[in-house]
VOMITI-952020 format. One line per field, with one value per residue (C-alpha): residue in one letter; chain; x, y, z. Coordinates in steps of 0.02 Angstrom, whole numbers, plus 50000, padded with zeros to 5 digits. Example, Ala and Ser with C-alpha at 12.3 -4.5 7.8 and 13.67 -1.06 7.14 Angstrom:
BEGIN
residu = (a, s) $
chaine = (A, A) $
u = (50615, 50684) $
v = (49775, 49947) $
w = (50390, 50357) $
This chain:
BEGIN
residu = (x, x, x, x, x, x, x, x, x, x, x, x, x, x, x, x, x, x, x, x, x, x, x, x, x, x, x, x, x, x, x, x, x, x, x, x, x, x, x, x, x, x, x, x, x, x, x, x, x, x, x, x, x, x, x, x, x, x, x, x, x, x, x, x, x, x, x, x, x, x, x, x, x, x, x, x, x, x, x, x, x, x, x, x, x, x, x, x, x, x, x, x, x, x, x, x, x, x, x, x, x, x, x, x, x, x, x, x, x, x, x, x, x, x, x, x, x, x, x, x, x, x, x, x, x, x, x, x, x, x, x, x, x, x, x, x, x, x, x, x, x, x, x, x, x, x, x, x, x, x, x, x, x, x, x, x, x, x, x, x, x, x, x, x, x, x, x, x, x, x, x, x, x, x, x, x, x, x, x, x, x, x, x, x, x, x, x, x, x, x, x, x, x, x, x, x, x, x, x, x, x, x, x, x, x, x, x, x, x, x, x, x, x, x, x, x, x, x, x, x, x, x, x, x, x, x, x, x, x, x, x, x, x, x, x, x, x, x, x, x, x, x, x, x, x, x, x, x, x, x, x, x, x, x, x, x, x, x, x, x, x, x, x, x, x, x, x, x, x, x, x, x, x, x, x, x, x, x, x, x, x, x, x, x, x, x, x, x, x, x, x, x, x, x, x, x, x, x, x, x, x, x, x, x, x, x, x, x, x, x, x, x, x, x, x, x, x, x, x, x, x, x, x, x, x, x, x, x, x, x, x, x, x, x, x, x, x, x, x, x, x, x, x, x, x, x, x, x, x, x, x, x, x, x, x, x, x, x, x, x, x, x, x, x, x, x, x, x, x, x, x, x, x, x, x, x, x, x, x, x, x, x, x, x, x, x, x, x, x, x, x, x, x, x, x, x, x, x, x, x, x, x, x, x, x, x, x, x, x, x, x, x, x, x, x, x, x, x, x, x, x, x, x, x, x, x, x, x, x, x, x, x, x, x, x, x, x, x, x, x, x, x, x, x, x, x, x, x, x, x) $
chaine = (A, A, A, A, A, A, A, A, A, A, A, A, A, A, A, A, A, A, A, A, A, A, A, A, A, A, A, A, A, A, A, A, A, A, A, A, A, A, A, A, A, A, A, A, A, A, A, A, A, A, A, A, A, A, A, A, A, A, A, A, A, A, A, A, A, A, A, A, A, A, A, A, A, A, A, A, A, A, A, A, A, A, A, A, A, A, A, A, A, A, A, A, A, A, A, A, A, A, A, A, A, A, A, A, A, A, A, A, A, A, A, A, A, A, A, A, A, A, A, A, A, A, A, A, A, A, A, A, A, A, A, A, A, A, A, A, A, A, A, A, A, A, A, A, A, A, A, A, A, A, A, A, A, A, A, A, A, A, A, A, A, A, A, A, A, A, A, A, A, A, A, A, A, A, A, A, A, A, A, A, A, A, A, A, A, A, A, A, A, A, A, A, A, A, A, A, A, A, A, A, A, A, A, A, A, A, A, A, A, A, A, A, A, A, A, A, A, A, A, A, A, A, A, A, A, A, A, A, A, A, A, A, A, A, A, A, A, A, A, A, A, A, A, A, A, A, A, A, A, A, A, A, A, A, A, A, A, A, A, A, A, A, A, A, A, A, A, A, A, A, A, A, A, A, A, A, A, A, A, A, A, A, A, A, A, A, A, A, A, A, A, A, A, A, A, A, A, A, A, A, A, A, A, A, A, A, A, A, A, A, A, A, A, A, A, A, A, A, A, A, A, A, A, A, A, A, A, A, A, A, A, A, A, A, A, A, A, A, A, A, A, A, A, A, A, A, A, A, A, A, A, A, A, A, A, A, A, A, A, A, A, A, A, A, A, A, A, A, A, A, A, A, A, A, A, A, A, A, A, A, A, A, A, A, A, A, A, A, A, A, A, A, A, A, A, A, A, A, A, A, A, A, A, A, A, A, A, A, A, A, A, A, A, A, A, A, A, A, A, A, A, A, A, A, A, A, A, A, A, A, A, A, A, A, A, A, A, A, A, A, A, A, A, A, A, A, A, A, A, A) $
u = (54087, 54068, 53891, 54005, 54036, 53854, 53800, 53904, 53839, 53658, 53688, 53785, 53627, 53496, 53598, 53607, 53428, 53388, 53507, 53451, 53285, 53324, 53402, 53253, 53167, 53275, 53279, 53091, 53038, 53192, 53087, 53005, 53120, 53252, 53166, 53121, 53251, 53161, 53100, 53267, 53259, 53102, 53194, 53320, 53200, 53104, 53254, 53297, 53139, 53156, 53325, 53277, 53378, 53218, 53049, 52924, 52897, 52793, 52784, 52712, 52709, 52623, 52477, 52557, 52720, 52724, 52713, 52592, 52690, 52837, 52753, 52677, 52853, 52931, 52791, 52822, 53036, 53011, 52887, 53019, 53163, 53051, 52935, 52877, 52826, 52667, 52645, 52467, 52423, 52269, 52196, 52047, 51902, 51897, 51914, 52083, 52142, 52094, 52178, 52359, 52334, 52328, 52453, 52581, 52533, 52558, 52733, 52747, 52696, 52794, 52948, 53072, 53002, 53052, 53215, 53272, 53172, 53177, 53094, 52940, 52770, 52591, 52520, 52373, 52277, 52268, 52292, 52134, 52156, 52071, 52224, 52354, 52497, 52662, 52718, 52828, 52707, 52677, 52500, 52466, 52584, 52500, 52323, 52224, 52068, 51981, 51946, 51792, 51825, 51856, 52034, 51995, 52136, 52285, 52430, 52557, 52758, 52842, 52756, 52614, 52564, 52441, 52419, 52297, 52169, 52086, 51979, 51973, 51987, 51806, 51861, 52001, 51900, 51783, 51800, 51675, 51762, 51929, 51885, 51826, 51950, 52077, 51984, 51966, 52159, 52197, 52060, 52111, 52261, 52364, 52288, 52351, 52521, 52639, 52795, 52933, 52821, 52886, 52737, 52746, 52603, 52569, 52482, 52446, 52445, 52267, 52262, 52356, 52244, 52246, 52332, 52508, 52507, 52440, 52590, 52703, 52644, 52673, 52835, 52802, 52897, 53087, 53080, 52983, 53001, 52893, 52914, 52847, 52774, 52877, 53073, 53131, 53175, 52968, 53033, 52948, 53022, 53017, 52951, 52928, 52773, 52721, 52816, 52847, 52704, 52587, 52603, 52604, 52451, 52361, 52411, 52335, 52171, 52173, 52138, 52298, 52232, 52215, 52384, 52474, 52416, 52396, 52528, 52665, 52629, 52623, 52444, 52384, 52238, 52091, 52079, 52049, 51916, 51898, 51836, 51959, 51987, 51822, 51807, 51687, 51604, 51500, 51330, 51349, 51477, 51377, 51246, 51358, 51358, 51184, 51118, 51272, 51187, 51198, 51100, 51064, 51074, 51022, 51037, 50906, 50967, 50812, 50800, 50770, 50773, 50721, 50891, 50926, 50914, 50830, 50958, 50962, 51100, 51080, 51236, 51242, 51365, 51440, 51572, 51623, 51634, 51531, 51427, 51332, 51201, 51054, 51016, 50863, 50943, 50800, 50736, 50551, 50424, 50397, 50250, 50371, 50516, 50443, 50361, 50523, 50612, 50489, 50515, 50695, 50687, 50566, 50642, 50828, 50741, 50832, 50858, 50890, 50890, 50923, 50848, 50950, 50815, 50823, 50679, 50591, 50669, 50571, 50406, 50496, 50552, 50380, 50297, 50426, 50389, 50202, 50251, 50397, 50460, 50630, 50669, 50679, 50811, 50818, 50982, 51034, 51205, 51262, 51462, 51499, 51450, 51607, 51701, 51603, 51609, 51823, 51822, 51720, 51815, 51951, 51811, 51701, 51851, 51935, 51788, 51653, 51626, 51515, 51405, 51383, 51192, 51171, 51015, 51016, 50982, 51150, 51246, 51202, 51236, 51405, 51452, 51379, 51499, 51646, 51634, 51643, 51788, 51892, 51891, 51713, 51644, 51513, 51334, 51272, 51335, 51197, 51282, 51444, 51328, 51212, 51366, 51468, 51303, 51289, 51472, 51448, 51292, 51400, 51548, 51432, 51337, 51485, 51616, 51665, 51699, 51804) $
v = (48809, 48783, 48841, 49019, 49056, 49006, 49107, 49272, 49235, 49261, 49396, 49484, 49422, 49495, 49654, 49663, 49626, 49778, 49885, 49842, 49829, 49693, 49580, 49586, 49540, 49387, 49336, 49332, 49232, 49184, 49082, 49243, 49359, 49281, 49251, 49426, 49533, 49667, 49702, 49743, 49912, 49937, 49893, 50001, 50153, 50110, 50112, 50302, 50345, 50269, 50361, 50516, 50528, 50562, 50599, 50551, 50390, 50325, 50130, 50067, 49886, 49775, 49662, 49508, 49565, 49578, 49770, 49752, 49611, 49704, 49854, 49760, 49710, 49848, 49942, 49807, 49835, 50030, 50001, 49892, 50011, 50160, 50087, 50263, 50319, 50301, 50216, 50251, 50161, 50178, 50074, 50099, 49995, 49948, 49769, 49787, 49906, 49769, 49646, 49738, 49790, 49605, 49562, 49702, 49643, 49466, 49488, 49569, 49442, 49322, 49220, 49310, 49464, 49444, 49377, 49539, 49642, 49569, 49714, 49735, 49657, 49686, 49805, 49714, 49870, 49912, 49779, 49767, 49788, 49958, 50036, 49954, 49987, 49904, 49896, 50044, 50152, 50339, 50366, 50230, 50114, 50083, 50141, 50189, 50171, 50136, 50282, 50361, 50318, 50433, 50447, 50523, 50571, 50495, 50563, 50485, 50533, 50425, 50371, 50384, 50242, 50249, 50067, 50041, 50176, 50130, 49966, 49933, 50015, 50079, 50193, 50275, 50310, 50379, 50579, 50563, 50444, 50486, 50669, 50576, 50477, 50640, 50737, 50602, 50578, 50770, 50819, 50651, 50574, 50694, 50797, 50670, 50700, 50759, 50846, 50751, 50618, 50535, 50475, 50331, 50302, 50130, 50059, 50032, 50203, 50181, 50359, 50507, 50592, 50474, 50507, 50467, 50549, 50717, 50699, 50663, 50826, 50926, 50855, 50796, 50642, 50632, 50473, 50360, 50172, 50110, 49918, 49867, 49683, 49672, 49730, 49819, 49660, 49612, 49465, 49468, 49554, 49428, 49241, 49204, 49326, 49269, 49206, 49299, 49178, 49205, 49401, 49390, 49288, 49418, 49549, 49484, 49479, 49640, 49804, 49899, 50049, 49945, 49835, 49992, 50061, 49896, 49800, 49922, 50074, 50167, 50283, 50356, 50472, 50371, 50448, 50418, 50276, 50110, 50003, 50028, 49861, 49764, 49585, 49593, 49457, 49501, 49424, 49295, 49212, 49208, 49134, 48979, 48963, 48978, 48820, 48788, 48887, 48810, 48941, 49122, 49240, 49433, 49595, 49752, 49923, 50018, 50206, 50286, 50481, 50560, 50580, 50379, 50238, 50047, 49951, 49750, 49661, 49468, 49343, 49174, 49038, 48938, 48808, 48877, 49050, 49212, 49303, 49455, 49430, 49559, 49720, 49845, 50038, 50121, 50297, 50266, 50244, 50074, 50040, 50035, 49978, 49821, 49742, 49767, 49662, 49530, 49498, 49472, 49361, 49259, 49267, 49204, 49086, 49161, 49058, 49204, 49358, 49512, 49652, 49797, 49836, 50023, 50115, 50082, 49903, 49813, 49859, 49814, 49659, 49602, 49658, 49562, 49399, 49397, 49388, 49269, 49101, 49183, 49161, 49353, 49399, 49565, 49616, 49778, 49839, 49913, 49953, 50126, 50109, 50180, 50055, 49922, 49972, 49985, 49823, 49720, 49813, 49662, 49533, 49637, 49656, 49483, 49372, 49449, 49431, 49558, 49515, 49669, 49652, 49810, 49879, 50056, 50011, 49884, 50012, 50141, 50032, 49992, 50188, 50225, 50101, 50133, 50317, 50302, 50401, 50340, 50515, 50484, 50631, 50542, 50614, 50453, 50271, 50163, 50038, 50011, 49986, 49851, 49765, 49769, 49700, 49567, 49534, 49497, 49382, 49297, 49245, 49182, 49078, 49024, 48986, 48815, 48909, 49056) $
w = (58302, 58493, 58589, 58631, 58453, 58392, 58527, 58469, 58307, 58345, 58454, 58292, 58163, 58281, 58287, 58120, 58094, 58214, 58102, 57925, 57860, 57730, 57843, 57949, 57800, 57751, 57933, 57947, 57783, 57698, 57565, 57514, 57501, 57437, 57269, 57261, 57244, 57187, 57344, 57398, 57324, 57413, 57573, 57560, 57521, 57679, 57780, 57703, 57762, 57945, 57966, 57899, 57737, 57622, 57719, 57559, 57452, 57309, 57273, 57133, 57060, 56978, 57079, 57206, 57194, 57395, 57414, 57570, 57643, 57637, 57707, 57843, 57904, 57904, 57998, 58139, 58118, 58143, 58277, 58366, 58333, 58392, 58520, 58592, 58408, 58320, 58149, 58053, 57896, 57781, 57656, 57543, 57647, 57850, 57808, 57742, 57865, 57992, 57891, 57887, 58060, 58110, 57999, 58086, 58256, 58209, 58163, 58325, 58428, 58332, 58387, 58248, 58313, 58476, 58459, 58366, 58478, 58654, 58749, 58640, 58670, 58637, 58780, 58880, 58898, 58709, 58596, 58461, 58289, 58293, 58349, 58487, 58579, 58630, 58810, 58782, 58670, 58713, 58629, 58518, 58417, 58277, 58206, 58058, 57955, 57789, 57663, 57732, 57914, 58054, 58164, 58323, 58444, 58362, 58294, 58189, 58247, 58130, 57956, 57887, 57745, 57633, 57546, 57406, 57419, 57259, 57274, 57091, 56920, 56918, 57096, 56980, 56844, 56932, 56965, 57097, 57209, 57151, 57207, 57383, 57405, 57401, 57501, 57646, 57610, 57632, 57791, 57888, 57826, 57823, 57958, 58063, 58035, 58178, 58155, 58073, 58022, 57850, 57713, 57611, 57469, 57415, 57261, 57075, 56960, 56894, 56829, 56802, 56944, 57088, 57246, 57194, 57025, 57090, 57220, 57077, 56985, 57136, 57163, 57342, 57346, 57383, 57274, 57169, 57134, 56993, 56958, 56781, 56752, 56588, 56572, 56430, 56329, 56372, 56507, 56671, 56800, 56938, 56883, 57064, 57045, 56863, 56732, 56566, 56457, 56604, 56593, 56397, 56395, 56535, 56410, 56261, 56352, 56432, 56368, 56346, 56452, 56586, 56544, 56539, 56706, 56825, 56768, 56693, 56819, 56654, 56685, 56545, 56491, 56416, 56265, 56074, 56005, 56096, 55986, 55823, 55790, 55756, 55670, 55523, 55419, 55254, 55269, 55116, 55187, 55364, 55260, 55227, 55448, 55463, 55479, 55595, 55725, 55916, 55989, 56021, 56163, 56167, 56264, 56274, 56339, 56346, 56313, 56472, 56414, 56232, 56149, 56187, 56094, 56134, 56074, 56060, 56007, 55966, 55958, 55903, 55927, 55777, 55794, 55946, 55879, 55928, 55782, 55816, 55695, 55711, 55795, 55840, 55882, 55887, 55970, 55928, 56086, 56164, 56045, 55898, 55969, 56066, 55919, 55821, 55974, 55979, 55792, 55805, 55961, 55878, 55706, 55765, 55904, 56050, 56194, 56330, 56323, 56467, 56485, 56603, 56721, 56731, 56756, 56593, 56600, 56697, 56630, 56454, 56515, 56559, 56402, 56297, 56397, 56344, 56165, 56146, 56204, 56239, 56419, 56482, 56629, 56698, 56770, 56869, 56832, 56969, 56910, 56820, 56634, 56577, 56656, 56618, 56427, 56457, 56541, 56400, 56260, 56232, 56222, 56114, 55985, 55998, 56020, 55926, 55737, 55665, 55533, 55416, 55404, 55294, 55390, 55425, 55615, 55594, 55524, 55661, 55796, 55726, 55700, 55869, 55938, 55835, 55877, 56065, 56150, 56285, 56350, 56412, 56306, 56208, 56163, 56158, 56218, 56191, 56074, 56194, 56331, 56263, 56201, 56357, 56454, 56299, 56332, 56515, 56473, 56349, 56449, 56598, 56493, 56379, 56490, 56419, 56249, 56312) $
């Protein structure tokens, strides 16, 4: 092929990349996109948005699949094709927004972008990450914010994108946080749409009540793309993202509701009993192992109110296995529960015990430390209680053996645990809360056994 033919071929390639978003993806990063063919469907739908064949789209897929990367590339491609228009992209935090803005701006500044869109470059007078222009922008080329942030004076003329408005599972399962996110989206994000502006919502499907879920219910979208981690044959949707075995291993270690939502994009109502599959061992069987105990740890959740239980759970390590060996579960005042707990800690020679430092916990911890050799550690829990319980439910059911002690308080503790509902309508959740705290402590103390 002579030089003239090569030049013509390049001109045709660049023109194809200007017209076809998927070709632009392959041209920009062939190694990445050629291995992730599932992104072709995303690219085609993005192109339909740009060409106004559809006006609204939702995209949900497993973590690390490349949804944010292809979205950044799409934003740059749209700006290249429509340099006088504006693109808005909002996300869960200001930090993530700035990262995405930097990513898109880097693409626009790249040599490959300039080969395809040789008349576009960043404007010198407005090129910061908060909002930036190209040399042909009328008002602003790219702008946005994190949830809760303010967008002043800008309007989206071409496309408005939400990209992961939820930081994590805790945000999605919290009615308060979810309502705040939706209110911000409606009051700030949606209010910036100018006539003819298309919408794209991208994110993991945590809950049926999240932003995408509500819009699907209201039939807002012209198209919704859902990609599951495992296909109908229980095989990985893309081994370049994660192999089948890696997904199956992750599935075995993840609470089923979380797996369904985060990886299979099947948000579910968190209903039913959470702790329905506990592993029990009779006291007589455990007594044969008692002299092989390598150490014990404990966790205390001190009662805050009159109807709450003060809960202690003691866990023993035997032959690299975890056994829940004793409990205190009592509504009495501290003059009763404190000596009960001191007795248990001394009886089992507990090395370390965490105490949840709520309003009563700090004082309770100081009193106990005076009576025992156990090292008492105060802990302040910042994560949502229901989320903490849910996230540790798999460890509790798969890794802990419950010794049938036979005492009234131990049976009361287990009954309280097994009656815990994923709906969140629980009159008392002191046993599961105590065990969630103990699980977190155990996993930090015995990483080499897990």
